[in-house]
PyMOL commands that place a pseudoatom at each C-alpha (Angstrom):
pseudoatom trace, name=CA, resn=MET, resi=1, chain=A, elem=C, hetatm=0, pos=[3.070, -16.019, 4.266]
pseudoatom trace, name=CA, resn=LYS, resi=2, chain=A, elem=C, hetatm=0, pos=[1.237, -12.700, 4.605]
pseudoatom trace, name=CA, resn=ILE, resi=3, chain=A, elem=C, hetatm=0, pos=[3.412, -9.656, 5.239]
pseudoatom trace, name=CA, resn=MET, resi=4, chain=A, elem=C, hetatm=0, pos=[2.326, -6.108, 5.785]
pseudoatom trace, name=CA, resn=ILE, resi=5, chain=A, elem=C, hetatm=0, pos=[4.586, -3.050, 5.642]
pseudoatom trace, name=CA, resn=ILE, resi=6, chain=A, elem=C, hetatm=0, pos=[3.330, 0.258, 6.951]
pseudoatom trace, name=CA, resn=GLY, resi=7, chain=A, elem=C, hetatm=0, pos=[4.897, 3.487, 7.829]
pseudoatom trace, name=CA, resn=ALA, resi=8, chain=A, elem=C, hetatm=0, pos=[5.145, 7.278, 6.752]
pseudoatom trace, name=CA, resn=ASN, resi=9, chain=A, elem=C, hetatm=0, pos=[5.537, 8.550, 3.202]
pseudoatom trace, name=CA, resn=GLY, resi=10, chain=A, elem=C, hetatm=0, pos=[9.440, 8.171, 2.543]
pseudoatom trace, name=CA, resn=SER, resi=11, chain=A, elem=C, hetatm=0, pos=[10.108, 5.487, 5.117]
pseudoatom trace, name=CA, resn=GLY, resi=12, chain=A, elem=C, hetatm=0, pos=[11.157, 3.013, 2.535]
pseudoatom trace, name=CA, resn=LYS, resi=13, chain=A, elem=C, hetatm=0, pos=[8.160, 0.821, 2.463]
pseudoatom trace, name=CA, resn=THR, resi=14, chain=A, elem=C, hetatm=0, pos=[8.183, 0.191, -1.247]
pseudoatom trace, name=CA, resn=THR, resi=15, chain=A, elem=C, hetatm=0, pos=[11.837, -0.300, -1.512]
pseudoatom trace, name=CA, resn=PHE, resi=16, chain=A, elem=C, hetatm=0, pos=[11.657, -2.811, 1.433]
pseudoatom trace, name=CA, resn=ALA, resi=17, chain=A, elem=C, hetatm=0, pos=[8.740, -4.569, 0.013]
pseudoatom trace, name=CA, resn=ARG, resi=18, chain=A, elem=C, hetatm=0, pos=[10.311, -5.090, -3.510]
pseudoatom trace, name=CA, resn=LYS, resi=19, chain=A, elem=C, hetatm=0, pos=[13.515, -6.483, -2.026]
pseudoatom trace, name=CA, resn=LEU, resi=20, chain=A, elem=C, hetatm=0, pos=[11.656, -8.785, 0.393]
pseudoatom trace, name=CA, resn=GLY, resi=21, chain=A, elem=C, hetatm=0, pos=[9.380, -10.015, -2.486]
pseudoatom trace, name=CA, resn=GLU, resi=22, chain=A, elem=C, hetatm=0, pos=[12.500, -10.928, -4.418]
pseudoatom trace, name=CA, resn=ILE, resi=23, chain=A, elem=C, hetatm=0, pos=[14.163, -12.769, -1.596]
pseudoatom trace, name=CA, resn=LEU, resi=24, chain=A, elem=C, hetatm=0, pos=[11.052, -14.600, -0.402]
pseudoatom trace, name=CA, resn=ASN, resi=25, chain=A, elem=C, hetatm=0, pos=[9.407, -15.009, -4.019]
pseudoatom trace, name=CA, resn=VAL, resi=26, chain=A, elem=C, hetatm=0, pos=[6.245, -13.717, -2.729]
pseudoatom trace, name=CA, resn=PRO, resi=27, chain=A, elem=C, hetatm=0, pos=[3.916, -11.335, -4.616]
pseudoatom trace, name=CA, resn=VAL, resi=28, chain=A, elem=C, hetatm=0, pos=[4.258, -7.728, -3.715]
pseudoatom trace, name=CA, resn=HIS, resi=29, chain=A, elem=C, hetatm=0, pos=[1.209, -5.249, -3.901]
pseudoatom trace, name=CA, resn=HIS, resi=30, chain=A, elem=C, hetatm=0, pos=[2.009, -1.469, -3.635]
pseudoatom trace, name=CA, resn=LEU, resi=31, chain=A, elem=C, hetatm=0, pos=[-1.298, 0.026, -2.309]
pseudoatom trace, name=CA, resn=ASP, resi=32, chain=A, elem=C, hetatm=0, pos=[-0.524, 3.314, -4.028]
pseudoatom trace, name=CA, resn=TYR, resi=33, chain=A, elem=C, hetatm=0, pos=[-0.523, 1.628, -7.396]
pseudoatom trace, name=CA, resn=TYR, resi=34, chain=A, elem=C, hetatm=0, pos=[-4.056, 0.274, -6.704]
pseudoatom trace, name=CA, resn=PHE, resi=35, chain=A, elem=C, hetatm=0, pos=[-5.676, 3.229, -4.857]
pseudoatom trace, name=CA, resn=TRP, resi=36, chain=A, elem=C, hetatm=0, pos=[-4.502, 6.180, -7.348]
pseudoatom trace, name=CA, resn=LYS, resi=37, chain=A, elem=C, hetatm=0, pos=[-6.396, 6.185, -10.621]
pseudoatom trace, name=CA, resn=PRO, resi=38, chain=A, elem=C, hetatm=0, pos=[-5.009, 8.291, -13.502]
pseudoatom trace, name=CA, resn=GLY, resi=39, chain=A, elem=C, hetatm=0, pos=[-4.979, 12.015, -12.577]
pseudoatom trace, name=CA, resn=TRP, resi=40, chain=A, elem=C, hetatm=0, pos=[-4.448, 11.270, -8.956]
pseudoatom trace, name=CA, resn=GLN, resi=41, chain=A, elem=C, hetatm=0, pos=[-8.142, 10.227, -8.614]
pseudoatom trace, name=CA, resn=ASP, resi=42, chain=A, elem=C, hetatm=0, pos=[-8.612, 8.122, -5.517]
pseudoatom trace, name=CA, resn=THR, resi=43, chain=A, elem=C, hetatm=0, pos=[-10.633, 4.871, -5.439]
pseudoatom trace, name=CA, resn=PRO, resi=44, chain=A, elem=C, hetatm=0, pos=[-14.093, 5.201, -4.053]
pseudoatom trace, name=CA, resn=PRO, resi=45, chain=A, elem=C, hetatm=0, pos=[-14.460, 3.891, -0.530]
pseudoatom trace, name=CA, resn=GLU, resi=46, chain=A, elem=C, hetatm=0, pos=[-16.731, 0.921, -1.152]
pseudoatom trace, name=CA, resn=GLU, resi=47, chain=A, elem=C, hetatm=0, pos=[-14.498, -0.171, -4.254]
pseudoatom trace, name=CA, resn=TRP, resi=48, chain=A, elem=C, hetatm=0, pos=[-11.335, 0.186, -2.021]
pseudoatom trace, name=CA, resn=ASN, resi=49, chain=A, elem=C, hetatm=0, pos=[-12.824, -1.867, 0.843]
pseudoatom trace, name=CA, resn=GLU, resi=50, chain=A, elem=C, hetatm=0, pos=[-13.906, -4.641, -1.566]
pseudoatom trace, name=CA, resn=PHE, resi=51, chain=A, elem=C, hetatm=0, pos=[-10.440, -4.633, -3.198]
pseudoatom trace, name=CA, resn=ILE, resi=52, chain=A, elem=C, hetatm=0, pos=[-8.635, -4.754, 0.086]
pseudoatom trace, name=CA, resn=ASN, resi=53, chain=A, elem=C, hetatm=0, pos=[-10.858, -7.687, 1.249]
pseudoatom trace, name=CA, resn=HIS, resi=54, chain=A, elem=C, hetatm=0, pos=[-10.218, -9.711, -1.773]
pseudoatom trace, name=CA, resn=LEU, resi=55, chain=A, elem=C, hetatm=0, pos=[-6.472, -9.007, -1.640]
pseudoatom trace, name=CA, resn=VAL, resi=56, chain=A, elem=C, hetatm=0, pos=[-5.998, -10.193, 1.875]
pseudoatom trace, name=CA, resn=GLN, resi=57, chain=A, elem=C, hetatm=0, pos=[-7.539, -13.585, 1.214]
pseudoatom trace, name=CA, resn=GLU, resi=58, chain=A, elem=C, hetatm=0, pos=[-4.704, -14.491, -1.218]
pseudoatom trace, name=CA, resn=ASP, resi=59, chain=A, elem=C, hetatm=0, pos=[-2.456, -17.284, 0.118]
pseudoatom trace, name=CA, resn=GLN, resi=60, chain=A, elem=C, hetatm=0, pos=[0.624, -15.215, 0.043]
pseudoatom trace, name=CA, resn=TRP, resi=61, chain=A, elem=C, hetatm=0, pos=[1.412, -11.450, -0.239]
pseudoatom trace, name=CA, resn=ILE, resi=62, chain=A, elem=C, hetatm=0, pos=[3.579, -8.691, 0.720]
pseudoatom trace, name=CA, resn=ILE, resi=63, chain=A, elem=C, hetatm=0, pos=[1.403, -5.273, 0.910]
pseudoatom trace, name=CA, resn=ASP, resi=64, chain=A, elem=C, hetatm=0, pos=[3.009, -2.014, 1.284]
pseudoatom trace, name=CA, resn=GLY, resi=65, chain=A, elem=C, hetatm=0, pos=[1.123, 1.095, 2.186]
pseudoatom trace, name=CA, resn=TYR, resi=66, chain=A, elem=C, hetatm=0, pos=[-0.492, 2.992, 5.248]
pseudoatom trace, name=CA, resn=TYR, resi=67, chain=A, elem=C, hetatm=0, pos=[-4.105, 3.644, 4.221]
pseudoatom trace, name=CA, resn=GLY, resi=68, chain=A, elem=C, hetatm=0, pos=[-5.476, 3.943, 7.813]
pseudoatom trace, name=CA, resn=ARG, resi=69, chain=A, elem=C, hetatm=0, pos=[-9.102, 3.386, 6.926]
pseudoatom trace, name=CA, resn=THR, resi=70, chain=A, elem=C, hetatm=0, pos=[-8.363, -0.165, 5.855]
pseudoatom trace, name=CA, resn=LEU, resi=71, chain=A, elem=C, hetatm=0, pos=[-5.501, -0.832, 8.177]
pseudoatom trace, name=CA, resn=ASP, resi=72, chain=A, elem=C, hetatm=0, pos=[-7.486, -3.067, 10.569]
pseudoatom trace, name=CA, resn=ILE, resi=73, chain=A, elem=C, hetatm=0, pos=[-8.383, -5.459, 7.677]
pseudoatom trace, name=CA, resn=ARG, resi=74, chain=A, elem=C, hetatm=0, pos=[-4.748, -5.892, 6.845]
pseudoatom trace, name=CA, resn=LEU, resi=75, chain=A, elem=C, hetatm=0, pos=[-3.506, -6.204, 10.309]
pseudoatom trace, name=CA, resn=GLU, resi=76, chain=A, elem=C, hetatm=0, pos=[-6.095, -9.081, 10.946]
pseudoatom trace, name=CA, resn=ALA, resi=77, chain=A, elem=C, hetatm=0, pos=[-5.034, -11.027, 8.025]
pseudoatom trace, name=CA, resn=ALA, resi=78, chain=A, elem=C, hetatm=0, pos=[-1.266, -10.414, 8.207]
pseudoatom trace, name=CA, resn=ASP, resi=79, chain=A, elem=C, hetatm=0, pos=[1.408, -12.909, 9.670]
pseudoatom trace, name=CA, resn=VAL, resi=80, chain=A, elem=C, hetatm=0, pos=[4.167, -10.643, 9.853]
pseudoatom trace, name=CA, resn=ILE, resi=81, chain=A, elem=C, hetatm=0, pos=[4.020, -6.804, 10.278]
pseudoatom trace, name=CA, resn=PHE, resi=82, chain=A, elem=C, hetatm=0, pos=[6.828, -4.301, 9.587]
pseudoatom trace, name=CA, resn=PHE, resi=83, chain=A, elem=C, hetatm=0, pos=[6.284, -0.831, 10.903]
pseudoatom trace, name=CA, resn=MET, resi=84, chain=A, elem=C, hetatm=0, pos=[8.873, 1.553, 9.379]
pseudoatom trace, name=CA, resn=ASP, resi=85, chain=A, elem=C, hetatm=0, pos=[9.193, 4.069, 12.103]
pseudoatom trace, name=CA, resn=LEU, resi=86, chain=A, elem=C, hetatm=0, pos=[11.938, 6.251, 11.004]
pseudoatom trace, name=CA, resn=SER, resi=87, chain=A, elem=C, hetatm=0, pos=[12.702, 9.823, 11.880]
pseudoatom trace, name=CA, resn=PRO, resi=88, chain=A, elem=C, hetatm=0, pos=[10.617, 12.560, 10.279]
pseudoatom trace, name=CA, resn=TRP, resi=89, chain=A, elem=C, hetatm=0, pos=[13.973, 14.167, 9.131]
pseudoatom trace, name=CA, resn=VAL, resi=90, chain=A, elem=C, hetatm=0, pos=[14.617, 11.076, 7.132]
pseudoatom trace, name=CA, resn=THR, resi=91, chain=A, elem=C, hetatm=0, pos=[11.242, 10.451, 5.764]
pseudoatom trace, name=CA, resn=THR, resi=92, chain=A, elem=C, hetatm=0, pos=[10.754, 14.095, 4.687]
pseudoatom trace, name=CA, resn=TYR, resi=93, chain=A, elem=C, hetatm=0, pos=[14.217, 14.194, 3.062]
pseudoatom trace, name=CA, resn=ARG, resi=94, chain=A, elem=C, hetatm=0, pos=[13.295, 11.013, 1.043]
pseudoatom trace, name=CA, resn=VAL, resi=95, chain=A, elem=C, hetatm=0, pos=[9.918, 12.569, -0.074]
pseudoatom trace, name=CA, resn=ILE, resi=96, chain=A, elem=C, hetatm=0, pos=[11.720, 15.559, -1.287]
pseudoatom trace, name=CA, resn=LYS, resi=97, chain=A, elem=C, hetatm=0, pos=[14.476, 13.523, -2.832]
pseudoatom trace, name=CA, resn=ARG, resi=98, chain=A, elem=C, hetatm=0, pos=[11.996, 11.177, -4.571]
pseudoatom trace, name=CA, resn=ARG, resi=99, chain=A, elem=C, hetatm=0, pos=[10.264, 14.197, -6.110]
pseudoatom trace, name=CA, resn=ILE, resi=100, chain=A, elem=C, hetatm=0, pos=[13.348, 15.528, -7.578]
pseudoatom trace, name=CA, resn=GLN, resi=101, chain=A, elem=C, hetatm=0, pos=[14.523, 11.938, -8.657]
pseudoatom trace, name=CA, resn=TYR, resi=102, chain=A, elem=C, hetatm=0, pos=[11.152, 11.238, -10.548]
pseudoatom trace, name=CA, resn=HIS, resi=103, chain=A, elem=C, hetatm=0, pos=[10.536, 14.837, -11.873]
pseudoatom trace, name=CA, resn=GLY, resi=104, chain=A, elem=C, hetatm=0, pos=[8.389, 14.438, -15.067]
pseudoatom trace, name=CA, resn=LYS, resi=105, chain=A, elem=C, hetatm=0, pos=[8.428, 10.599, -14.764]
pseudoatom trace, name=CA, resn=PHE, resi=106, chain=A, elem=C, hetatm=0, pos=[6.218, 7.978, -13.246]
pseudoatom trace, name=CA, resn=ARG, resi=107, chain=A, elem=C, hetatm=0, pos=[7.256, 5.890, -10.334]
pseudoatom trace, name=CA, resn=PRO, resi=108, chain=A, elem=C, hetatm=0, pos=[6.953, 2.100, -10.842]
pseudoatom trace, name=CA, resn=ASP, resi=109, chain=A, elem=C, hetatm=0, pos=[4.723, 1.808, -7.828]
pseudoatom trace, name=CA, resn=LEU, resi=110, chain=A, elem=C, hetatm=0, pos=[2.010, 4.254, -9.232]
pseudoatom trace, name=CA, resn=ASN, resi=111, chain=A, elem=C, hetatm=0, pos=[-0.166, 4.196, -12.148]
pseudoatom trace, name=CA, resn=GLU, resi=112, chain=A, elem=C, hetatm=0, pos=[1.247, 6.146, -15.262]
pseudoatom trace, name=CA, resn=GLY, resi=113, chain=A, elem=C, hetatm=0, pos=[-1.356, 8.717, -15.088]
pseudoatom trace, name=CA, resn=CYS, resi=114, chain=A, elem=C, hetatm=0, pos=[0.046, 9.782, -11.714]
pseudoatom trace, name=CA, resn=PRO, resi=115, chain=A, elem=C, hetatm=0, pos=[3.400, 11.646, -12.156]
pseudoatom trace, name=CA, resn=GLU, resi=116, chain=A, elem=C, hetatm=0, pos=[5.532, 12.319, -9.114]
pseudoatom trace, name=CA, resn=SER, resi=117, chain=A, elem=C, hetatm=0, pos=[4.257, 15.423, -7.264]
pseudoatom trace, name=CA, resn=ILE, resi=118, chain=A, elem=C, hetatm=0, pos=[4.698, 17.061, -3.918]
pseudoatom trace, name=CA, resn=ASP, resi=119, chain=A, elem=C, hetatm=0, pos=[2.910, 19.976, -2.194]
pseudoatom trace, name=CA, resn=TRP, resi=120, chain=A, elem=C, hetatm=0, pos=[3.058, 21.512, 1.290]
pseudoatom trace, name=CA, resn=PRO, resi=121, chain=A, elem=C, hetatm=0, pos=[0.130, 19.362, 2.765]
pseudoatom trace, name=CA, resn=PHE, resi=122, chain=A, elem=C, hetatm=0, pos=[2.060, 16.209, 1.596]
pseudoatom trace, name=CA, resn=ILE, resi=123, chain=A, elem=C, hetatm=0, pos=[5.133, 17.345, 3.213]
pseudoatom trace, name=CA, resn=LYS, resi=124, chain=A, elem=C, hetatm=0, pos=[3.538, 18.265, 6.454]
pseudoatom trace, name=CA, resn=TYR, resi=125, chain=A, elem=C, hetatm=0, pos=[1.754, 14.835, 6.532]
pseudoatom trace, name=CA, resn=SER, resi=126, chain=A, elem=C, hetatm=0, pos=[5.176, 13.092, 6.163]
pseudoatom trace, name=CA, resn=TRP, resi=127, chain=A, elem=C, hetatm=0, pos=[6.802, 15.302, 8.679]
pseudoatom trace, name=CA, resn=ASN, resi=128, chain=A, elem=C, hetatm=0, pos=[3.975, 14.874, 11.355]
pseudoatom trace, name=CA, resn=PHE, resi=129, chain=A, elem=C, hetatm=0, pos=[3.176, 11.077, 10.749]
pseudoatom trace, name=CA, resn=ARG, resi=130, chain=A, elem=C, hetatm=0, pos=[5.047, 10.102, 13.852]
pseudoatom trace, name=CA, resn=ARG, resi=131, chain=A, elem=C, hetatm=0, pos=[3.197, 12.582, 15.903]
pseudoatom trace, name=CA, resn=ASP, resi=132, chain=A, elem=C, hetatm=0, pos=[-0.042, 12.377, 14.313]
pseudoatom trace, name=CA, resn=LYS, resi=133, chain=A, elem=C, hetatm=0, pos=[-0.478, 8.557, 13.332]
pseudoatom trace, name=CA, resn=ARG, resi=134, chain=A, elem=C, hetatm=0, pos=[2.171, 6.648, 15.334]
pseudoatom trace, name=CA, resn=PRO, resi=135, chain=A, elem=C, hetatm=0, pos=[0.068, 6.396, 18.728]
pseudoatom trace, name=CA, resn=ALA, resi=136, chain=A, elem=C, hetatm=0, pos=[-2.891, 4.768, 16.853]
pseudoatom trace, name=CA, resn=VAL, resi=137, chain=A, elem=C, hetatm=0, pos=[-0.467, 2.471, 14.883]
pseudoatom trace, name=CA, resn=MET, resi=138, chain=A, elem=C, hetatm=0, pos=[1.237, 1.368, 18.091]
pseudoatom trace, name=CA, resn=GLU, resi=139, chain=A, elem=C, hetatm=0, pos=[-2.133, 0.641, 19.779]
pseudoatom trace, name=CA, resn=LYS, resi=140, chain=A, elem=C, hetatm=0, pos=[-3.281, -1.427, 16.689]
pseudoatom trace, name=CA, resn=LEU, resi=141, chain=A, elem=C, hetatm=0, pos=[-0.098, -3.293, 16.552]
pseudoatom trace, name=CA, resn=GLN, resi=142, chain=A, elem=C, hetatm=0, pos=[-0.500, -4.198, 20.351]
pseudoatom trace, name=CA, resn=ARG, resi=143, chain=A, elem=C, hetatm=0, pos=[-4.165, -5.236, 19.652]
pseudoatom trace, name=CA, resn=TYR, resi=144, chain=A, elem=C, hetatm=0, pos=[-3.349, -7.285, 16.624]
pseudoatom trace, name=CA, resn=SER, resi=145, chain=A, elem=C, hetatm=0, pos=[0.120, -8.928, 17.785]
pseudoatom trace, name=CA, resn=THR, resi=146, chain=A, elem=C, hetatm=0, pos=[-1.139, -12.178, 19.083]
pseudoatom trace, name=CA, resn=GLY, resi=147, chain=A, elem=C, hetatm=0, pos=[0.119, -14.963, 16.816]
pseudoatom trace, name=CA, resn=LYS, resi=148, chain=A, elem=C, hetatm=0, pos=[1.995, -12.440, 14.466]
pseudoatom trace, name=CA, resn=ARG, resi=149, chain=A, elem=C, hetatm=0, pos=[5.491, -11.213, 14.452]
pseudoatom trace, name=CA, resn=VAL, resi=150, chain=A, elem=C, hetatm=0, pos=[5.575, -7.626, 14.647]
pseudoatom trace, name=CA, resn=ILE, resi=151, chain=A, elem=C, hetatm=0, pos=[8.855, -5.686, 13.810]
pseudoatom trace, name=CA, resn=ILE, resi=152, chain=A, elem=C, hetatm=0, pos=[9.354, -2.120, 14.321]
pseudoatom trace, name=CA, resn=VAL, resi=153, chain=A, elem=C, hetatm=0, pos=[12.134, -0.558, 12.018]
pseudoatom trace, name=CA, resn=LYS, resi=154, chain=A, elem=C, hetatm=0, pos=[13.920, 2.451, 13.272]
pseudoatom trace, name=CA, resn=ASN, resi=155, chain=A, elem=C, hetatm=0, pos=[16.563, 3.160, 10.707]
pseudoatom trace, name=CA, resn=SER, resi=156, chain=A, elem=C, hetatm=0, pos=[18.016, 2.103, 7.397]
pseudoatom trace, name=CA, resn=ARG, resi=157, chain=A, elem=C, hetatm=0, pos=[20.916, -0.018, 9.121]
pseudoatom trace, name=CA, resn=GLN, resi=158, chain=A, elem=C, hetatm=0, pos=[18.190, -2.225, 10.608]
pseudoatom trace, name=CA, resn=VAL, resi=159, chain=A, elem=C, hetatm=0, pos=[16.494, -2.619, 7.279]
pseudoatom trace, name=CA, resn=GLU, resi=160, chain=A, elem=C, hetatm=0, pos=[19.686, -3.943, 5.698]
pseudoatom trace, name=CA, resn=SER, resi=161, chain=A, elem=C, hetatm=0, pos=[20.182, -6.194, 8.679]
pseudoatom trace, name=CA, resn=LEU, resi=162, chain=A, elem=C, hetatm=0, pos=[16.865, -7.537, 8.463]
pseudoatom trace, name=CA, resn=LEU, resi=163, chain=A, elem=C, hetatm=0, pos=[17.122, -8.180, 4.807]
pseudoatom trace, name=CA, resn=HIS, resi=164, chain=A, elem=C, hetatm=0, pos=[20.401, -9.924, 5.228]
pseudoatom trace, name=CA, resn=GLU, resi=165, chain=A, elem=C, hetatm=0, pos=[18.922, -12.084, 8.059]
pseudoatom trace, name=CA, resn=ILE, resi=166, chain=A, elem=C, hetatm=0, pos=[15.897, -13.004, 5.911]
pseudoatom trace, name=CA, resn=ARG, resi=167, chain=A, elem=C, hetatm=0, pos=[18.153, -13.647, 2.827]
pseudoatom trace, name=CA, resn=ASN, resi=168, chain=A, elem=C, hetatm=0, pos=[20.270, -16.149, 5.079]
pseudoatom trace, name=CA, resn=LYS, resi=169, chain=A, elem=C, hetatm=0, pos=[17.344, -17.730, 6.701]
pseudoatom trace, name=CA, resn=TRP, resi=170, chain=A, elem=C, hetatm=0, pos=[15.440, -18.573, 3.406]
pseudoatom trace, name=CA, resn=LYS, resi=171, chain=A, elem=C, hetatm=0, pos=[18.285, -19.603, 1.162]
pseudoatom trace, name=CA, resn=ASP, resi=172, chain=A, elem=C, hetatm=0, pos=[18.483, -23.104, 2.606]
for i in range(1, 172): cmd.bond("trace and resi %d" % i, "trace and resi %d" % (i + 1))
show_as sticks, trace
zoom trace
């Protein structure tokens, strides 16, 4: 099974991916961990494309992260796609909360050389994700939906309901 989780910063992609991986016993790949090198240096485009193309060839995976430039590669390979389409009020609150929670620390889904940080462009990106990125995401989901299960998650209650449903479905 190949599962893709996309959405805005603070939408709960990483937490959902981790819980889903535990339930399904499928390897989880947090794209932030692979993309950001120590000191918040990004991976060069050619190297990143090669990495993503290699990653999607694995037999099973859960991949969380938006990374629009390589979205098509992952959408093509995925069997199940979760789009975390939460309110900007929720995602922005979570981004700020996460910054406070991990102040001076490293998040488990990031390299050690990337301490939690936040700036105005990051907050703006999170706040405007629905307005700026959602239309293209919805178009791509429509384009790649044939033969795949696409689930659009609108709130935290739905996340818990999905996890409960998956847990019950897969325990037998």
